[in-house]
C-alpha atoms as an extended CHARMM CRD file, in Angstrom:
* protein
*
       290  EXT
         1         1  MET       CA             30.6910000000        3.2210000000      -10.9110000000  PROA      1               0.0000000000
         2         2  GLN       CA             26.8970000000        3.0140000000      -12.9110000000  PROA      2               0.0000000000
         3         3  GLN       CA             26.5100000000       -0.3460000000      -11.7770000000  PROA      3               0.0000000000
         4         4  ILE       CA             27.3180000000        0.6600000000       -8.0840000000  PROA      4               0.0000000000
         5         5  ILE       CA             24.7630000000        3.5680000000       -7.6660000000  PROA      5               0.0000000000
         6         6  SER       CA             21.9920000000        1.5250000000       -9.9440000000  PROA      6               0.0000000000
         7         7  SER       CA             22.6540000000       -0.8840000000       -6.7670000000  PROA      7               0.0000000000
         8         8  ILE       CA             22.5190000000        1.0630000000       -4.2330000000  PROA      8               0.0000000000
         9         9  LEU       CA             19.0730000000        2.8880000000       -5.8530000000  PROA      9               0.0000000000
        10        10  SER       CA             17.5350000000       -0.6840000000       -6.7090000000  PROA      10              0.0000000000
        11        11  PHE       CA             16.4070000000       -0.3360000000       -2.9470000000  PROA      11              0.0000000000
        12        12  PHE       CA             14.9520000000        2.5880000000       -3.3190000000  PROA      12              0.0000000000
        13        13  PRO       CA             11.1920000000        1.5360000000       -3.7900000000  PROA      13              0.0000000000
        14        14  VAL       CA             11.2150000000       -0.1090000000       -1.1130000000  PROA      14              0.0000000000
        15        15  ILE       CA             11.4770000000        2.8840000000        1.2770000000  PROA      15              0.0000000000
        16        16  GLY       CA             10.1380000000        5.5650000000       -1.2470000000  PROA      16              0.0000000000
        17        17  LEU       CA              6.6970000000        3.7490000000       -1.6970000000  PROA      17              0.0000000000
        18        18  ALA       CA              6.7800000000        2.7370000000        2.2930000000  PROA      18              0.0000000000
        19        19  ALA       CA              7.2470000000        6.4260000000        3.3740000000  PROA      19              0.0000000000
        20        20  LEU       CA              5.0930000000        8.3840000000        0.2680000000  PROA      20              0.0000000000
        21        21  GLY       CA              1.9590000000        5.4350000000        1.6360000000  PROA      21              0.0000000000
        22        22  GLY       CA              2.2350000000        6.9620000000        5.1720000000  PROA      22              0.0000000000
        23        23  PHE       CA              2.6310000000       10.1960000000        4.0290000000  PROA      23              0.0000000000
        24        24  LEU       CA             -0.8310000000       10.0300000000        1.6780000000  PROA      24              0.0000000000
        25        25  SER       CA             -2.6280000000        8.7810000000        5.0920000000  PROA      25              0.0000000000
        26        26  GLN       CA             -1.1500000000       11.4510000000        7.7170000000  PROA      26              0.0000000000
        27        27  LYS       CA             -1.4760000000       14.4610000000        5.5610000000  PROA      27              0.0000000000
        28        28  SER       CA             -5.3660000000       13.4600000000        5.6190000000  PROA      28              0.0000000000
        29        29  GLY       CA             -5.1560000000       12.9930000000        9.3230000000  PROA      29              0.0000000000
        30        30  VAL       CA             -5.0670000000        9.8360000000        9.6630000000  PROA      30              0.0000000000
        31        31  TRP       CA             -1.8570000000        8.2350000000       11.7530000000  PROA      31              0.0000000000
        32        32  ASN       CA             -0.7700000000        4.5420000000       10.6110000000  PROA      32              0.0000000000
        33        33  LEU       CA              1.0870000000        3.5180000000       12.4810000000  PROA      33              0.0000000000
        34        34  SER       CA              1.0120000000       -0.4260000000       11.0920000000  PROA      34              0.0000000000
        35        35  LEU       CA              3.1080000000        0.3540000000        8.4240000000  PROA      35              0.0000000000
        36        36  GLU       CA              5.4980000000       -2.5180000000        9.1130000000  PROA      36              0.0000000000
        37        37  GLY       CA              2.6890000000       -5.3970000000        9.3420000000  PROA      37              0.0000000000
        38        38  ILE       CA              1.5210000000       -3.8990000000        6.0520000000  PROA      38              0.0000000000
        39        39  MET       CA              4.7390000000       -4.4360000000        4.5350000000  PROA      39              0.0000000000
        40        40  ALA       CA              5.2680000000       -7.8510000000        5.7830000000  PROA      40              0.0000000000
        41        41  PHE       CA              1.6230000000       -8.9500000000        4.5520000000  PROA      41              0.0000000000
        42        42  GLY       CA              2.4410000000       -6.8850000000        1.4330000000  PROA      42              0.0000000000
        43        43  ALA       CA              5.5130000000       -9.0080000000        1.0120000000  PROA      43              0.0000000000
        44        44  PHE       CA              3.7950000000      -12.7310000000        2.0850000000  PROA      44              0.0000000000
        45        45  SER       CA              0.7940000000      -11.7840000000       -0.1460000000  PROA      45              0.0000000000
        46        46  GLY       CA              3.1460000000      -11.2520000000       -3.2960000000  PROA      46              0.0000000000
        47        47  VAL       CA              4.6940000000      -14.2460000000       -2.5920000000  PROA      47              0.0000000000
        48        48  PHE       CA              1.8160000000      -16.3620000000       -2.2440000000  PROA      48              0.0000000000
        49        49  ALA       CA              0.7460000000      -14.8340000000       -5.6340000000  PROA      49              0.0000000000
        50        50  TYR       CA              3.8760000000      -15.4610000000       -7.2260000000  PROA      50              0.0000000000
        51        51  HSD       CA              3.3910000000      -19.5710000000       -6.2510000000  PROA      51              0.0000000000
        52        52  TYR       CA             -0.4420000000      -20.0540000000       -6.5920000000  PROA      52              0.0000000000
        53        53  PHE       CA             -1.0880000000      -17.4700000000       -9.7360000000  PROA      53              0.0000000000
        54        54  GLY       CA              1.4780000000      -18.8210000000      -12.5640000000  PROA      54              0.0000000000
        55        55  GLY       CA              4.8910000000      -17.2360000000      -10.9810000000  PROA      55              0.0000000000
        56        56  PHE       CA              4.2320000000      -13.7520000000      -12.9990000000  PROA      56              0.0000000000
        57        57  ILE       CA              6.2710000000      -10.8200000000      -10.6980000000  PROA      57              0.0000000000
        58        58  TRP       CA              3.7870000000       -8.2570000000      -11.8750000000  PROA      58              0.0000000000
        59        59  VAL       CA              0.6590000000      -10.2300000000      -11.2630000000  PROA      59              0.0000000000
        60        60  SER       CA              2.4140000000      -10.7920000000       -8.1360000000  PROA      60              0.0000000000
        61        61  LEU       CA              3.2010000000       -6.8860000000       -7.3160000000  PROA      61              0.0000000000
        62        62  LEU       CA             -0.4730000000       -5.6650000000       -8.0410000000  PROA      62              0.0000000000
        63        63  PHE       CA             -1.6160000000       -8.7170000000       -5.5310000000  PROA      63              0.0000000000
        64        64  GLY       CA              0.5260000000       -6.9090000000       -2.8600000000  PROA      64              0.0000000000
        65        65  PHE       CA             -0.4410000000       -3.7230000000       -3.3240000000  PROA      65              0.0000000000
        66        66  LEU       CA             -4.2620000000       -4.7740000000       -3.0770000000  PROA      66              0.0000000000
        67        67  MET       CA             -3.5520000000       -6.4380000000        0.0950000000  PROA      67              0.0000000000
        68        68  GLY       CA             -2.5400000000       -3.8180000000        1.3560000000  PROA      68              0.0000000000
        69        69  PHE       CA             -5.1740000000       -1.3540000000        0.2150000000  PROA      69              0.0000000000
        70        70  VAL       CA             -7.6140000000       -3.7620000000        1.8480000000  PROA      70              0.0000000000
        71        71  THR       CA             -5.8950000000       -3.6300000000        4.9990000000  PROA      71              0.0000000000
        72        72  GLY       CA             -6.0190000000        0.2350000000        4.7390000000  PROA      72              0.0000000000
        73        73  MET       CA             -9.4410000000       -0.0570000000        3.9680000000  PROA      73              0.0000000000
        74        74  LEU       CA             -9.5940000000       -1.9650000000        7.3490000000  PROA      74              0.0000000000
        75        75  LEU       CA             -7.7030000000        1.2440000000        8.6530000000  PROA      75              0.0000000000
        76        76  SER       CA            -10.3760000000        3.6430000000        7.4240000000  PROA      76              0.0000000000
        77        77  ALA       CA            -13.3220000000        2.0050000000        8.2860000000  PROA      77              0.0000000000
        78        78  LEU       CA            -12.2160000000        1.6110000000       12.3970000000  PROA      78              0.0000000000
        79        79  THR       CA            -10.7570000000        4.7190000000       12.3660000000  PROA      79              0.0000000000
        80        80  VAL       CA            -12.8020000000        6.9580000000       10.1240000000  PROA      80              0.0000000000
        81        81  ARG       CA            -16.3200000000        5.0220000000       10.6480000000  PROA      81              0.0000000000
        82        82  LEU       CA            -16.0070000000        3.4240000000       14.0550000000  PROA      82              0.0000000000
        83        83  SER       CA            -13.9330000000        6.6040000000       15.3350000000  PROA      83              0.0000000000
        84        84  LEU       CA            -11.3850000000        3.9760000000       16.8870000000  PROA      84              0.0000000000
        85        85  ASP       CA             -7.9980000000        5.3640000000       18.8440000000  PROA      85              0.0000000000
        86        86  GLN       CA             -5.8480000000        5.6980000000       15.8070000000  PROA      86              0.0000000000
        87        87  VAL       CA             -2.6170000000        4.5800000000       17.7570000000  PROA      87              0.0000000000
        88        88  VAL       CA             -4.3550000000        1.4880000000       19.5160000000  PROA      88              0.0000000000
        89        89  VAL       CA             -5.7420000000        0.3800000000       16.1920000000  PROA      89              0.0000000000
        90        90  GLY       CA             -2.7940000000        0.7790000000       14.6050000000  PROA      90              0.0000000000
        91        91  PHE       CA             -0.6690000000       -1.2900000000       16.6690000000  PROA      91              0.0000000000
        92        92  GLY       CA             -2.9840000000       -3.8860000000       16.8500000000  PROA      92              0.0000000000
        93        93  LEU       CA             -3.0820000000       -4.0870000000       12.8200000000  PROA      93              0.0000000000
        94        94  TRP       CA              0.3800000000       -3.7730000000       13.2450000000  PROA      94              0.0000000000
        95        95  PHE       CA              0.7090000000       -7.0750000000       15.4400000000  PROA      95              0.0000000000
        96        96  LEU       CA             -2.2540000000       -8.7320000000       13.1090000000  PROA      96              0.0000000000
        97        97  THR       CA             -0.8830000000       -8.1280000000        9.8570000000  PROA      97              0.0000000000
        98        98  GLU       CA              2.8390000000       -8.8740000000       10.7210000000  PROA      98              0.0000000000
        99        99  GLY       CA              1.9460000000      -12.2000000000       12.9240000000  PROA      99              0.0000000000
       100       100  LEU       CA             -0.9440000000      -13.1370000000       10.1420000000  PROA      100             0.0000000000
       101       101  ALA       CA              2.2480000000      -13.0950000000        7.3740000000  PROA      101             0.0000000000
       102       102  GLY       CA              3.7450000000      -15.6930000000        9.5270000000  PROA      102             0.0000000000
       103       103  PHE       CA              1.4950000000      -17.6480000000       10.0630000000  PROA      103             0.0000000000
       104       104  LEU       CA             -0.1380000000      -17.8880000000        6.5630000000  PROA      104             0.0000000000
       105       105  TYR       CA              3.3940000000      -18.3790000000        4.8440000000  PROA      105             0.0000000000
       106       106  THR       CA              4.0960000000      -21.2780000000        7.3360000000  PROA      106             0.0000000000
       107       107  THR       CA              0.6770000000      -22.7430000000        6.9710000000  PROA      107             0.0000000000
       108       108  LEU       CA             -0.2100000000      -22.1710000000        2.9530000000  PROA      108             0.0000000000
       109       109  LEU       CA              3.3560000000      -21.9900000000        1.1920000000  PROA      109             0.0000000000
       110       110  PRO       CA              6.4720000000      -24.4590000000        0.7050000000  PROA      110             0.0000000000
       111       111  SER       CA              9.5870000000      -22.4030000000        0.9670000000  PROA      111             0.0000000000
       112       112  VAL       CA              8.8990000000      -20.4660000000       -2.4190000000  PROA      112             0.0000000000
       113       113  LYS       CA             11.6800000000      -19.0060000000       -4.3300000000  PROA      113             0.0000000000
       114       114  VAL       CA             11.1540000000      -16.3130000000       -6.7740000000  PROA      114             0.0000000000
       115       115  LYS       CA             13.0040000000      -16.9650000000       -9.8960000000  PROA      115             0.0000000000
       116       116  GLU       CA             11.5650000000      -14.4510000000      -13.0300000000  PROA      116             0.0000000000
       117       117  THR       CA             13.3400000000      -11.3250000000      -12.6240000000  PROA      117             0.0000000000
       118       118  MET       CA             11.7900000000       -7.8140000000      -13.5600000000  PROA      118             0.0000000000
       119       119  GLY       CA             13.3100000000       -8.2190000000      -17.2040000000  PROA      119             0.0000000000
       120       120  PHE       CA             13.3370000000       -4.3110000000      -19.4510000000  PROA      120             0.0000000000
       121       121  ARG       CA             15.8380000000       -1.4600000000      -17.1730000000  PROA      121             0.0000000000
       122       122  ILE       CA             16.8400000000        1.6530000000      -17.9660000000  PROA      122             0.0000000000
       123       123  PHE       CA             20.4570000000        2.3990000000      -16.6120000000  PROA      123             0.0000000000
       124       124  SER       CA             20.3030000000       -1.0160000000      -14.9080000000  PROA      124             0.0000000000
       125       125  LEU       CA             16.9520000000        0.1410000000      -12.8660000000  PROA      125             0.0000000000
       126       126  ASP       CA             13.6310000000       -1.9910000000      -13.3290000000  PROA      126             0.0000000000
       127       127  LEU       CA             10.4030000000       -0.5890000000      -14.2870000000  PROA      127             0.0000000000
       128       128  VAL       CA              9.1940000000       -0.0610000000      -10.3850000000  PROA      128             0.0000000000
       129       129  PHE       CA             12.1480000000        2.6190000000      -10.0760000000  PROA      129             0.0000000000
       130       130  TYR       CA             10.5610000000        4.8930000000      -12.5400000000  PROA      130             0.0000000000
       131       131  LEU       CA              7.0340000000        4.1820000000      -10.7880000000  PROA      131             0.0000000000
       132       132  THR       CA              8.2920000000        5.1690000000       -7.4130000000  PROA      132             0.0000000000
       133       133  LEU       CA              9.5060000000        8.3170000000       -8.5590000000  PROA      133             0.0000000000
       134       134  LEU       CA              6.8710000000        8.7490000000      -11.0990000000  PROA      134             0.0000000000
       135       135  SER       CA              4.7570000000        8.2750000000       -7.7180000000  PROA      135             0.0000000000
       136       136  PHE       CA              6.3140000000       11.0700000000       -5.9750000000  PROA      136             0.0000000000
       137       137  GLY       CA              6.1460000000       13.6940000000       -9.2020000000  PROA      137             0.0000000000
       138       138  LEU       CA              2.5040000000       12.8400000000       -9.6670000000  PROA      138             0.0000000000
       139       139  ILE       CA              1.3500000000       13.1940000000       -5.5600000000  PROA      139             0.0000000000
       140       140  TYR       CA              3.7950000000       16.2890000000       -5.2840000000  PROA      140             0.0000000000
       141       141  VAL       CA              1.7210000000       18.1510000000       -8.7060000000  PROA      141             0.0000000000
       142       142  ILE       CA             -1.4980000000       16.8170000000       -6.9650000000  PROA      142             0.0000000000
       143       143  MET       CA             -1.2820000000       18.5510000000       -3.9330000000  PROA      143             0.0000000000
       144       144  LYS       CA              0.3740000000       21.8250000000       -4.5250000000  PROA      144             0.0000000000
       145       145  ASN       CA             -1.8790000000       22.3140000000       -7.8610000000  PROA      145             0.0000000000
       146       146  THR       CA             -5.2250000000       20.7080000000       -7.7210000000  PROA      146             0.0000000000
       147       147  LYS       CA             -8.1790000000       20.9430000000       -5.8170000000  PROA      147             0.0000000000
       148       148  GLN       CA             -8.1290000000       17.0390000000       -4.8490000000  PROA      148             0.0000000000
       149       149  GLY       CA             -5.0330000000       17.8600000000       -3.3060000000  PROA      149             0.0000000000
       150       150  LEU       CA             -6.0140000000       20.7650000000       -2.1180000000  PROA      150             0.0000000000
       151       151  ALA       CA             -8.9350000000       18.8670000000        0.0550000000  PROA      151             0.0000000000
       152       152  VAL       CA             -6.6400000000       16.5370000000        1.0230000000  PROA      152             0.0000000000
       153       153  VAL       CA             -4.6640000000       19.5480000000        3.2790000000  PROA      153             0.0000000000
       154       154  ALA       CA             -8.0460000000       20.6110000000        4.0050000000  PROA      154             0.0000000000
       155       155  VAL       CA             -9.1050000000       18.2610000000        5.8130000000  PROA      155             0.0000000000
       156       156  GLY       CA             -5.8530000000       17.3100000000        7.3570000000  PROA      156             0.0000000000
       157       157  GLU       CA             -5.5190000000       20.7360000000        8.8550000000  PROA      157             0.0000000000
       158       158  ASN       CA             -9.0570000000       21.6280000000        9.4040000000  PROA      158             0.0000000000
       159       159  PRO       CA            -11.5230000000       19.2130000000        9.0360000000  PROA      159             0.0000000000
       160       160  ARG       CA            -14.9220000000       21.2840000000        9.6340000000  PROA      160             0.0000000000
       161       161  ALA       CA            -13.7960000000       24.1010000000        7.2530000000  PROA      161             0.0000000000
       162       162  ALA       CA            -13.2580000000       21.2660000000        4.6480000000  PROA      162             0.0000000000
       163       163  ASP       CA            -16.8750000000       20.5060000000        5.5570000000  PROA      163             0.0000000000
       164       164  VAL       CA            -18.5070000000       23.6010000000        5.3090000000  PROA      164             0.0000000000
       165       165  ALA       CA            -16.5360000000       24.1080000000        2.3160000000  PROA      165             0.0000000000
       166       166  GLY       CA            -18.3160000000       21.1420000000        0.9740000000  PROA      166             0.0000000000
       167       167  ILE       CA            -15.4310000000       18.3770000000        1.0170000000  PROA      167             0.0000000000
       168       168  ASP       CA            -16.7330000000       14.8360000000        2.1410000000  PROA      168             0.0000000000
       169       169  VAL       CA            -14.2580000000       14.4550000000        5.3730000000  PROA      169             0.0000000000
       170       170  SER       CA            -14.3000000000       10.9750000000        5.6910000000  PROA      170             0.0000000000
       171       171  LYS       CA            -14.5710000000       10.3830000000        1.5330000000  PROA      171             0.0000000000
       172       172  VAL       CA            -11.1830000000       12.1220000000        1.5680000000  PROA      172             0.0000000000
       173       173  ARG       CA             -9.7860000000        9.8880000000        4.2830000000  PROA      173             0.0000000000
       174       174  TRP       CA            -10.6210000000        6.3650000000        3.1410000000  PROA      174             0.0000000000
       175       175  ILE       CA             -9.1450000000        6.8030000000       -0.0980000000  PROA      175             0.0000000000
       176       176  CYS       CA             -5.7050000000        8.3970000000        1.0720000000  PROA      176             0.0000000000
       177       177  THR       CA             -5.6720000000        5.7570000000        3.9410000000  PROA      177             0.0000000000
       178       178  SER       CA             -6.8710000000        3.2390000000        1.4420000000  PROA      178             0.0000000000
       179       179  LEU       CA             -4.3650000000        4.4820000000       -1.1040000000  PROA      179             0.0000000000
       180       180  GLY       CA             -1.3500000000        4.8980000000        0.7390000000  PROA      180             0.0000000000
       181       181  SER       CA             -1.7050000000        1.7910000000        2.4100000000  PROA      181             0.0000000000
       182       182  GLY       CA             -1.8710000000        0.6360000000       -1.1060000000  PROA      182             0.0000000000
       183       183  PHE       CA              1.3650000000        1.8280000000       -1.5950000000  PROA      183             0.0000000000
       184       184  VAL       CA              2.9490000000        0.2210000000        1.4750000000  PROA      184             0.0000000000
       185       185  GLY       CA              1.9470000000       -3.0070000000        0.6100000000  PROA      185             0.0000000000
       186       186  LEU       CA              3.3930000000       -2.9010000000       -2.6280000000  PROA      186             0.0000000000
       187       187  ALA       CA              6.7710000000       -1.6160000000       -1.3720000000  PROA      187             0.0000000000
       188       188  GLY       CA              7.2190000000       -4.8910000000        0.7920000000  PROA      188             0.0000000000
       189       189  ALA       CA              6.0290000000       -6.8230000000       -2.2440000000  PROA      189             0.0000000000
       190       190  TYR       CA              8.9930000000       -5.3250000000       -4.1470000000  PROA      190             0.0000000000
       191       191  LEU       CA             10.8630000000       -6.2660000000       -1.0760000000  PROA      191             0.0000000000
       192       192  SER       CA              9.6690000000      -10.2170000000       -0.9800000000  PROA      192             0.0000000000
       193       193  LEU       CA             10.1960000000      -10.4590000000       -5.0730000000  PROA      193             0.0000000000
       194       194  VAL       CA             12.7550000000       -8.3110000000       -6.5700000000  PROA      194             0.0000000000
       195       195  ILE       CA             14.9540000000       -7.8160000000       -3.7110000000  PROA      195             0.0000000000
       196       196  LEU       CA             15.2910000000      -10.8860000000       -1.1450000000  PROA      196             0.0000000000
       197       197  GLN       CA             13.4370000000      -13.1330000000       -3.7890000000  PROA      197             0.0000000000
       198       198  GLY       CA             11.3440000000      -15.0130000000       -1.2580000000  PROA      198             0.0000000000
       199       199  PHE       CA              9.8140000000      -14.1700000000        1.9600000000  PROA      199             0.0000000000
       200       200  THR       CA             10.9320000000      -15.0220000000        5.5480000000  PROA      200             0.0000000000
       201       201  TYR       CA              9.1290000000      -13.8490000000        8.7750000000  PROA      201             0.0000000000
       202       202  ASN       CA             11.5120000000      -10.9800000000        9.7020000000  PROA      202             0.0000000000
       203       203  LEU       CA             12.7040000000       -9.5810000000        6.2850000000  PROA      203             0.0000000000
       204       204  VAL       CA             11.2550000000       -6.5430000000        6.7360000000  PROA      204             0.0000000000
       205       205  ALA       CA             13.4110000000       -5.1580000000        9.4730000000  PROA      205             0.0000000000
       206       206  GLY       CA             12.4670000000       -2.2830000000       10.8900000000  PROA      206             0.0000000000
       207       207  TYR       CA             11.7470000000       -0.4460000000        7.1860000000  PROA      207             0.0000000000
       208       208  GLY       CA              7.9050000000        0.2450000000        7.6400000000  PROA      208             0.0000000000
       209       209  TRP       CA              8.9120000000        2.3850000000       11.5210000000  PROA      209             0.0000000000
       210       210  THR       CA             11.9530000000        4.0630000000        9.1130000000  PROA      210             0.0000000000
       211       211  ALA       CA              9.2990000000        4.7320000000        6.6030000000  PROA      211             0.0000000000
       212       212  PHE       CA              7.5140000000        6.1670000000        9.1730000000  PROA      212             0.0000000000
       213       213  ALA       CA             10.3590000000        8.3410000000       10.5970000000  PROA      213             0.0000000000
       214       214  LEU       CA             11.0200000000        9.4220000000        7.6360000000  PROA      214             0.0000000000
       215       215  ILE       CA              7.1660000000       11.2810000000        6.9900000000  PROA      215             0.0000000000
       216       216  LEU       CA              8.4820000000       13.3080000000       10.1420000000  PROA      216             0.0000000000
       217       217  PHE       CA             12.1670000000       13.8720000000        9.1170000000  PROA      217             0.0000000000
       218       218  GLY       CA             10.1900000000       15.1690000000        5.8100000000  PROA      218             0.0000000000
       219       219  ARG       CA              8.1260000000       17.5920000000        7.5840000000  PROA      219             0.0000000000
       220       220  TRP       CA              5.1410000000       16.3350000000        5.9070000000  PROA      220             0.0000000000
       221       221  LYS       CA              5.9240000000       17.4260000000        3.0100000000  PROA      221             0.0000000000
       222       222  THR       CA              6.3530000000       14.8530000000       -0.7320000000  PROA      222             0.0000000000
       223       223  SER       CA              9.4150000000       16.3550000000       -1.5380000000  PROA      223             0.0000000000
       224       224  GLY       CA             10.5240000000       15.9240000000        2.2180000000  PROA      224             0.0000000000
       225       225  VAL       CA             10.2450000000       12.6510000000        2.1680000000  PROA      225             0.0000000000
       226       226  PHE       CA             11.5410000000       12.1580000000       -1.2860000000  PROA      226             0.0000000000
       227       227  TRP       CA             14.6730000000       13.5690000000       -0.1090000000  PROA      227             0.0000000000
       228       228  GLY       CA             14.7740000000       11.3990000000        3.3300000000  PROA      228             0.0000000000
       229       229  SER       CA             13.8730000000        8.3980000000        1.3410000000  PROA      229             0.0000000000
       230       230  LEU       CA             16.5080000000        8.7620000000       -0.9880000000  PROA      230             0.0000000000
       231       231  PHE       CA             19.1980000000        9.5650000000        1.8950000000  PROA      231             0.0000000000
       232       232  PHE       CA             18.1410000000        6.5160000000        3.6940000000  PROA      232             0.0000000000
       233       233  THR       CA             18.2870000000        3.8710000000        0.6050000000  PROA      233             0.0000000000
       234       234  PHE       CA             22.4440000000        5.3380000000       -0.1460000000  PROA      234             0.0000000000
       235       235  LEU       CA             22.9110000000        4.3980000000        4.1920000000  PROA      235             0.0000000000
       236       236  ILE       CA             21.6020000000        1.3340000000        3.1880000000  PROA      236             0.0000000000
       237       237  GLY       CA             23.6530000000        0.7820000000        0.2020000000  PROA      237             0.0000000000
       238       238  ALA       CA             26.4700000000        2.3300000000        1.9910000000  PROA      238             0.0000000000
       239       239  GLN       CA             25.7110000000       -0.4980000000        5.3570000000  PROA      239             0.0000000000
       240       240  THR       CA             25.5910000000       -3.0600000000        2.3060000000  PROA      240             0.0000000000
       241       241  ARG       CA             29.3150000000       -2.1900000000        0.3210000000  PROA      241             0.0000000000
       242       242  LEU       CA             31.0650000000       -2.2690000000        3.4560000000  PROA      242             0.0000000000
       243       243  GLN       CA             29.9000000000       -5.5210000000        4.3170000000  PROA      243             0.0000000000
       244       244  VAL       CA             30.5410000000       -6.9940000000        0.9490000000  PROA      244             0.0000000000
       245       245  ALA       CA             33.9830000000       -5.0220000000        1.2290000000  PROA      245             0.0000000000
       246       246  GLY       CA             34.7820000000       -6.8060000000        3.9190000000  PROA      246             0.0000000000
       247       247  ILE       CA             35.4550000000       -3.5860000000        5.8170000000  PROA      247             0.0000000000
       248       248  THR       CA             36.9800000000       -4.6490000000        9.4990000000  PROA      248             0.0000000000
       249       249  PHE       CA             38.0300000000       -1.8340000000       10.8160000000  PROA      249             0.0000000000
       250       250  ILE       CA             34.3880000000       -1.4140000000       11.5450000000  PROA      250             0.0000000000
       251       251  PRO       CA             32.6120000000       -4.2900000000       13.6560000000  PROA      251             0.0000000000
       252       252  PRO       CA             30.2250000000       -5.4860000000       11.5970000000  PROA      252             0.0000000000
       253       253  GLU       CA             27.6440000000       -4.9200000000       14.5520000000  PROA      253             0.0000000000
       254       254  PHE       CA             28.0770000000       -1.0610000000       13.8440000000  PROA      254             0.0000000000
       255       255  VAL       CA             27.6320000000       -1.4230000000        9.9130000000  PROA      255             0.0000000000
       256       256  VAL       CA             24.3340000000       -2.8720000000       10.5240000000  PROA      256             0.0000000000
       257       257  ILE       CA             23.0940000000       -0.1690000000       12.3090000000  PROA      257             0.0000000000
       258       258  ILE       CA             24.6750000000        2.7330000000       10.4680000000  PROA      258             0.0000000000
       259       259  PRO       CA             21.0610000000        3.6090000000        8.3660000000  PROA      259             0.0000000000
       260       260  TYR       CA             18.9300000000        3.3960000000       11.7000000000  PROA      260             0.0000000000
       261       261  LEU       CA             21.4110000000        5.8300000000       13.1970000000  PROA      261             0.0000000000
       262       262  GLY       CA             21.4220000000        7.7140000000       10.5310000000  PROA      262             0.0000000000
       263       263  VAL       CA             17.4910000000        8.0280000000       10.7890000000  PROA      263             0.0000000000
       264       264  ILE       CA             17.9320000000        9.0760000000       14.1950000000  PROA      264             0.0000000000
       265       265  VAL       CA             20.2890000000       11.7720000000       13.4540000000  PROA      265             0.0000000000
       266       266  ALA       CA             18.0720000000       13.4660000000       10.6350000000  PROA      266             0.0000000000
       267       267  LEU       CA             15.3530000000       13.1140000000       13.2280000000  PROA      267             0.0000000000
       268       268  THR       CA             17.0750000000       14.7820000000       15.8670000000  PROA      268             0.0000000000
       269       269  ALA       CA             17.9510000000       17.7220000000       13.2670000000  PROA      269             0.0000000000
       270       270  ALA       CA             14.6730000000       17.9200000000       12.4250000000  PROA      270             0.0000000000
       271       271  GLY       CA             13.4530000000       18.5320000000       15.8200000000  PROA      271             0.0000000000
       272       272  ALA       CA             16.1360000000       20.9640000000       16.6720000000  PROA      272             0.0000000000
       273       273  MET       CA             14.2240000000       23.1340000000       13.4060000000  PROA      273             0.0000000000
       274       274  GLY       CA             10.8610000000       22.8110000000       15.1270000000  PROA      274             0.0000000000
       275       275  LYS       CA              9.3220000000       19.5790000000       16.3370000000  PROA      275             0.0000000000
       276       276  LYS       CA              5.7450000000       20.1030000000       14.9330000000  PROA      276             0.0000000000
       277       277  ALA       CA              6.5870000000       22.0440000000       12.3810000000  PROA      277             0.0000000000
       278       278  GLY       CA              4.8000000000       20.7480000000        9.0860000000  PROA      278             0.0000000000
       279       279  MET       CA              2.5790000000       18.6180000000       11.2190000000  PROA      279             0.0000000000
       280       280  PRO       CA             -0.8800000000       18.3230000000        9.9440000000  PROA      280             0.0000000000
       281       281  SER       CA             -2.8970000000       20.3160000000       12.4860000000  PROA      281             0.0000000000
       282       282  ALA       CA             -5.8500000000       17.8360000000       12.7410000000  PROA      282             0.0000000000
       283       283  LEU       CA             -3.6800000000       14.6250000000       12.5330000000  PROA      283             0.0000000000
       284       284  GLY       CA             -5.1740000000       11.7280000000       14.8450000000  PROA      284             0.0000000000
       285       285  VAL       CA             -8.1530000000       13.8720000000       15.2390000000  PROA      285             0.0000000000
       286       286  HSD       CA            -11.8360000000       12.0560000000       14.6970000000  PROA      286             0.0000000000
       287       287  TYR       CA            -14.2630000000       14.3060000000       12.7060000000  PROA      287             0.0000000000
       288       288  ASP       CA            -17.8900000000       14.0430000000       13.5550000000  PROA      288             0.0000000000
       289       289  ARG       CA            -20.2690000000       15.8410000000       10.9960000000  PROA      289             0.0000000000
       290       290  GLU       CA            -22.9380000000       17.4440000000       13.4900000000  PROA      290             0.0000000000
């Protein structure tokens, strides 16, 4: 039983880190609609670093994080600094990063198979899993109990009032968007390096959009995003176990979409309880200091 639970939970960093990264950006008032593309670019970056930087998996994961961080800085420059439409920029970056990942992989890399494992484990789960839990815990404490967390909430809810209180609105949004995108890139790198041990063009398979949906399902709360990510992780595990077990009374096509049906049901339930409950009031609204 422990082995089954561990095998299911091993996928948690992919969903959890991506959802946490998108949450940070949205909490500060910036839509990040490019999660899918940033994950793909992070996945490519991790495999690229693994191939060219000596096959060190921790270095490769860090490189995936850094490439996600750089993409987040680009998103911040276009939306926070230049005041461009966040939805248009988000979709544009999605297409750019996902297409660039596929192009660069076919151009710069041979077929790379990751052979190194994470090594040290606790209860059959690697350190990235526990770092993901720690990240959720830290963000929860910061948002609830520190002036930095209150600044993020203030910027997302009422940037003008935050500005009057002496908070640098642009700086907070830059940091949250860039750091959040770094988490998303790390999620993609973990998916390619640890879970799939290689890169394919469609490896993200909608997980970025799932992470986006889970932020809404979590009602823009750290705890809600955490439990939503854990819920989806178990759905992914159930799908995998059914496929491995060769369950025949359920059509294989239906088994594949079980996790996504779960997200739809969860979002429907969240909508029934209050469509916009918890959404930062200034989400998607640009602020110009007068």
